C-alpha positions in Angstrom: 16.2 20.3 1.9 14.2 17.1 1.4 16.3 13.9 0.9 15.2 13.3 -2.6 15.4 16.9 -4.0 17.2 16.8 -7.3 16.1 13.2 -8.0 13.9 12.9 -11.1 11.6 9.8 -11.5 9.8 9.1 -14.8 6.9 6.6 -14.4 4.7 4.9 -16.8 2.3 3.6 -14.1 -1.5 3.0 -13.7 -3.6 1.6 -10.8 -2.0 1.4 -7.4 1.4 -0.5 -6.9 3.6 1.9 -8.9 1.6 5.1 -8.3 1.9 4.3 -4.5 5.6 3.9 -4.8 6.3 6.9 -6.7 4.1 9.1 -4.6 6.2 8.2 -1.6 9.3 9.2 -3.6 7.5 12.6 -4.3 6.8 12.9 -0.6 10.5 12.9 0.0 11.2 15.6 -2.6 11.7 13.6 -5.8 10.3 15.2 -9.0 8.0 12.6 -10.4 6.9 12.9 -14.1 3.8 10.6 -14.7 3.4 9.6 -18.3 -0.3 9.1 -19.1 -2.3 8.1 -22.2 -3.9 11.1 -24.1 -7.6 11.2 -23.5 -8.0 8.9 -20.5 -4.9 8.8 -18.7 -4.3 6.5 -15.7 -7.4 4.3 -15.6 -7.5 4.7 -11.8 -8.7 8.2 -12.6 -12.2 6.7 -13.6 -12.4 4.2 -10.7 -15.1 6.3 -9.0 -16.0 9.9 -8.3 -16.1 10.0 -4.6 -13.7 12.9 -3.9 -15.7 15.8 -5.3 -15.8 14.2 -8.7 -12.3 12.7 -8.6 -11.3 9.1 -7.9 -10.5 8.1 -4.3 -7.6 5.7 -5.4 -6.2 8.4 -7.7 -6.0 11.3 -5.3 -4.5 8.9 -2.6 -1.5 7.9 -4.8 -0.8 10.8 -7.1 -0.3 14.1 -5.3 2.9 16.0 -5.9 3.3 14.6 -9.5 3.6 16.1 -12.9 1.2 14.8 -15.5 2.4 14.4 -19.1 0.1 13.0 -21.7 1.9 11.0 -24.4 1.3 8.4 -27.0 4.3 6.2 -26.2 3.6 4.0 -29.2 3.9 6.9 -31.7 7.4 7.4 -33.0 7.5 11.0 -31.9 6.1 9.9 -28.5 9.0 7.4 -28.2 11.5 10.2 -29.1 10.1 12.3 -26.3 10.2 9.4 -23.8 13.9 8.9 -24.7 14.6 12.5 -23.9 12.9 12.2 -20.5 14.7 9.0 -19.6 18.0 10.7 -20.5 17.5 13.2 -17.7 15.9 10.7 -15.2 17.5 9.1 -12.2 14.8 6.4 -11.9 12.2 4.8 -14.3 9.3 3.0 -12.8 6.7 1.1 -14.9 3.9 -1.4 -14.2 2.6 -1.7 -17.7 1.3 -5.0 -19.0 3.7 -7.9 -19.2 6.3 -7.2 -21.9 5.1 -3.8 -22.8 7.9 -1.7 -21.5 10.5 -3.9 -23.3 8.8 -3.5 -26.5 8.9 0.2 -26.0 12.8 0.0 -25.6 12.5 0.7 -21.9 14.1 -2.4 -20.4 17.2 -2.0 -18.3 19.1 -4.1 -20.6 18.3 -1.6 -23.5 18.8 1.5 -21.5 21.9 0.7 -19.4 24.6 1.1 -22.0 23.6 4.8 -22.8 22.3 5.5 -19.2 24.5 3.5 -16.7 23.4 5.5 -13.7 19.6 4.9 -14.4 17.8 2.8 -11.8 14.9 0.9 -13.5 12.2 -0.5 -11.4 9.8 -2.9 -13.1 6.6 -3.9 -11.2 4.7 -6.9 -12.4 2.3 -9.5 -11.1 4.8 -12.6 -11.2 8.2 -11.1 -11.8 10.0 -10.7 -15.1 13.4 -12.3 -15.0 14.5 -13.5 -18.4 16.7 -16.2 -16.9 14.0 -17.4 -14.6 10.6 -16.4 -16.1 8.4 -19.0 -14.6 5.2 -20.2 -16.1 3.2 -17.0 -14.8 5.4 -14.4 -16.1 3.0 -13.1 -18.8 -0.1 -13.8 -16.8 -2.2 -10.6 -16.0 -2.4 -9.7 -12.4 -4.7 -7.5 -10.3 -4.8 -7.0 -6.5 -7.6 -9.5 -5.7 -6.0 -12.1 -8.0 -2.8 -11.9 -6.0 -4.5 -12.0 -2.8 -5.9 -15.2 -4.0 -2.7 -16.7 -5.5 -0.6 -15.7 -2.4 -2.8 -17.8 -0.1 -4.1 -14.7 1.6 -7.8 -15.4 1.0 -7.4 -18.8 2.3 -6.7 -17.5 5.8 -8.9 -14.5 5.7 -12.7 -14.5 6.4 -15.0 -16.6 8.4 -15.1 -20.4 8.7 -17.9 -20.5 6.1 -16.4 -18.1 3.5 -13.1 -16.4 2.6 -12.9 -12.7 2.3 -10.6 -10.2 0.5 -9.0 -7.4 2.4 -11.0 -4.1 2.2 -7.9 -2.4 0.9 -5.5 -3.1 -2.0 -3.0 -4.9 0.1 -1.2 -6.8 -2.7 -0.7 -3.5 -4.6 0.5 -1.9 -1.4 3.0 -4.6 -0.6 4.5 -4.4 -4.0 4.6 -0.6 -3.9 6.3 -0.6 -0.6 8.9 -3.2 -1.8 9.5 -1.1 -4.8 9.9 2.2 -2.8 12.3 0.6 -0.3 14.5 -1.0 -3.0 14.6 2.2 -5.1 15.9 4.0 -1.9 18.5 1.4 -1.4 19.5 1.6 -5.1 19.9 5.4 -4.9 22.3 4.8 -1.8 24.3 2.1 -3.6 24.5 4.3 -6.8 26.0 7.0 -4.5 28.7 4.6 -3.7 29.3 3.0 -7.0 28.0 5.3 -9.5 26.0 2.5 -11.1 22.4 2.1 -11.6 20.5 -1.3 -11.6 17.4 -3.1 -12.3 14.8 -3.8 -9.7 12.2 -6.6 -10.5 9.3 -6.3 -8.2 6.7 -9.1 -8.3 3.4 -8.7 -6.5 3.2 -12.4 -5.7 6.6 -12.4 -4.0 5.7 -9.2 -2.2 2.6 -10.9 -0.8 4.2 -14.2 -0.2 6.6 -12.4 2.2 3.8 -10.9 4.0 2.3 -14.4 4.3 5.3 -15.9 6.1 3.5 -16.4 9.4 0.9 -18.7 7.9 3.5 -20.3 5.8 5.6 -21.3 8.7 2.4 -22.3 10.7 1.8 -24.8 7.9 5.2 -26.1 7.8 5.8 -29.8 6.9 2.1 -30.2 6.0 0.7 -28.9 9.2 -3.0 -27.7 8.9 -3.5 -23.9 8.2 -4.6 -21.3 10.7 -8.5 -21.3 10.8 -10.4 -18.4 9.3 -11.6 -16.5 12.3 -13.3 -13.4 11.1 -12.0 -10.3 12.9 -10.5 -12.4 15.6 -7.0 -13.7 15.8 -6.6 -17.1 14.2 -4.0 -18.4 16.6 -4.1 -16.3 19.6 -7.1 -16.1 21.9 -9.0 -14.0 23.3 -7.9 -11.6 20.7 -10.5 -9.9 18.6 -14.0 -8.4 18.8 -16.5 -9.0 21.6 -19.9 -7.4 22.0 -20.7 -5.2 25.1 -24.0 -4.8 26.9 -24.8 -1.6 24.9 -24.5 -3.3 21.5 -21.3 -1.8 20.7 -18.1 -3.9 19.9 -14.9 -4.0 22.0 -11.6 -5.1 20.4 -9.1 -6.7 22.9 -5.8 -8.6 22.6 -4.1 -10.7 25.0 -0.4 -11.7 24.3 0.8 -13.6 27.3 -0.2 -15.6 30.5 0.4 -12.5 32.7 -2.2 -10.7 30.8 -4.5 -13.6 30.8 -4.3 -13.6 34.6 -5.0 -9.8 34.8 -7.9 -10.1 32.4 -9.6 -12.9 34.5 -9.1 -11.1 37.8 -9.6 -7.4 36.9 -11.9 -7.4 33.9 -14.0 -10.5 34.2 -13.7 -10.5 38.0 -13.4 -14.3 37.8 -9.7 -15.0 38.9 -10.4 -18.7 39.1 -10.9 -18.7 35.5 -7.2 -18.1 34.8 -6.3 -21.7 36.3 -9.2 -23.5 34.6 -7.5 -26.5 32.9 -9.3 -25.6 29.5 -7.7 -22.3 29.4 -4.3 -22.4 31.0 -2.3 -21.9 27.9 -2.9 -19.9 24.7 -3.0 -23.2 22.7 -5.8 -24.6 24.9 -7.7 -21.2 24.9 -7.4 -21.2 21.1 -8.8 -24.7 20.9 -11.6 -24.0 23.3 -12.4 -20.6 21.9 -16.2 -21.1 21.5 -16.5 -22.0 25.2 -14.3 -19.1 26.3 -16.1 -16.6 24.1 -19.4 -17.4 25.6 -18.1 -16.9 29.0 -16.5 -13.6 28.1 -19.7 -12.3 26.2 -21.8 -13.2 29.3 -19.4 -11.3 31.6 -19.6 -8.2 29.4 -23.3 -8.0 29.2 -23.9 -5.8 32.2 -21.4 -3.2 30.8 -21.2 -0.6 28.1 -18.2 -0.7 25.6 -16.8 2.4 27.3 -16.9 0.6 30.8 -15.2 -2.5 29.5 -12.5 -0.4 27.9 -11.9 1.3 31.3 -11.5 -1.9 32.9 -9.2 -3.2 30.1 -7.0 -0.1 30.5 -6.8 -0.4 34.2 -5.6 -4.1 33.8 -3.0 -2.9 31.0 -4.9 -5.1 28.4 -4.5 -3.9 24.9 -7.8 -2.7 23.4 -9.4 -0.6 20.7 -12.6 0.7 19.3 -14.1 -0.9 16.1 -14.0 2.3 14.2 -15.8 3.0 10.9 -14.4 5.4 8.3 -16.2 8.5 9.6 -14.7 7.7 13.1 -11.2 7.7 11.5 -11.7 11.0 9.9 -12.2 12.4 13.4 -9.8 10.3 15.3 -8.7 12.2 18.4 -5.1 10.8 18.1 -4.6 11.8 14.5 -6.0 15.4 15.5 -3.9 15.7 18.5 -0.6 14.8 16.6 -1.6 17.2 13.8 -1.4 14.6 11.1 -4.0 16.2 8.8 -3.1 18.9 6.2 -4.5 19.8 2.8 -3.5 19.2 -0.8 -4.9 21.0 -3.9 -6.8 19.2 -6.7 -8.7 20.3 -9.8 -11.7 20.1 -7.6 -10.3 22.2 -4.9 -8.5 21.6 -1.6 -9.0 18.3 0.0 -7.8 17.0 3.5 -4.7 14.6 3.3 -2.7 12.8 5.9 0.9 13.6 6.2 3.1 10.7 5.4 3.9 8.7 8.7 7.4 8.5 10.0 8.9 11.6 8.3 11.7 13.2 10.5 11.0 16.6 11.9 14.0 18.0 10.1 12.1 18.2 6.8 8.7 18.9 5.6 7.1 16.3 3.2 6.1 17.5 -0.2 2.3 17.8 -0.3 1.8 19.3 -3.7 -1.4 19.2 -5.8 -3.0 16.0 -7.4 -2.4 16.8 -11.1 -5.1 17.0 -13.7 -4.6 14.9 -16.8 -1.9 16.4 -18.9 -1.6 19.6 -16.7 2.2 19.7 -17.1 2.6 18.5 -20.8 3.6 21.9 -22.3 6.0 22.8 -19.5 7.8 19.3 -19.6 7.9 19.4 -23.5 9.5 22.9 -23.3 12.2 21.6 -20.9 12.9 18.7 -23.5 13.6 21.4 -26.2 10.2 21.7 -27.9 9.0 25.3 -28.8 5.3 26.3 -28.8 5.0 25.7 -32.4 6.4 22.2 -32.1 4.2 21.5 -29.2 1.1 22.5 -31.1 2.0 20.2 -33.9 2.6 17.3 -31.5 -1.0 17.9 -30.1 -2.5 18.1 -33.5 -1.0 14.8 -34.3 -2.4 13.5 -31.1 1.1 12.5 -29.9 0.3 14.4 -26.6 
């Protein structure tokens, strides 16, 4: 038995933050009913067509869910929604600011009739009526939160800042929502009471920014933008080998620095060079040290350098591209790949990380738009004639 079997989640979600949260709840066995707009559905369905005609973001974050199309602004749609909420354990939403409250889906409105319900609201800047803040009603997307949280200011090259290649602000908010929903379910098991969870993308990313925040405490200068290298530890990052390939290496302490000089560079005297005898000094003199390392690496291939790094017990990695990750030998050896169904056929999917061996994660299909509408409405008490009428009125 999966740990969340018997838990029903109703979600009014789009894009990444809420769908990533609820997909993980589905991984653990929860029933997730995804309410989508008739016609288009979650706008992430149309981001691209890279997965055999389906959108890459959507197939990533929506497997194992049931799709119900519903016009939630229509009075009959609101009636259906209330019937769903009455059977739910968790309600998740990341609609535009204030939209859920206008639909009567705030925790304040629902709690009197549904005291066990857990309501998780995900927004860009938080939605606390007592502490709204000046940004409460401001629209927010992943890149904008990367900017507001200061992430862009410390990411990129000295000449130009750069966004993360993945939706990290959405992912951070989704993970915060997921972990707090699990905690709320545990608490409800003790008290019998639900609660409201108010997740802010800005606050989630600000937590992730705590290292550079502390680094700049009391007005200190920020860590420099260092490309793919570490901003405050050196040598730590990419270095070219003689065959044109890139070696990623990371030194964490003085013992490793001495081993690196002696066994990898074969220049043991470099370890005591006054320019490089501490991480602070090496970071300050990174350009001079980089030149020495690049020169020492020139006679060797990336594979040969990696062998030396392994022998010296220095952390290292390959700079892999996406096609390399598809074929990563470690993922294959640990049997991390499986398949999930979609409307375009079966596709490969990674198993969720960290799941105990005692249960199998749920890996059901990515739903087509409205695929489960009739079945869900039948559960809510609508007969085929009533469902046909709802469809004729474009409620579903």
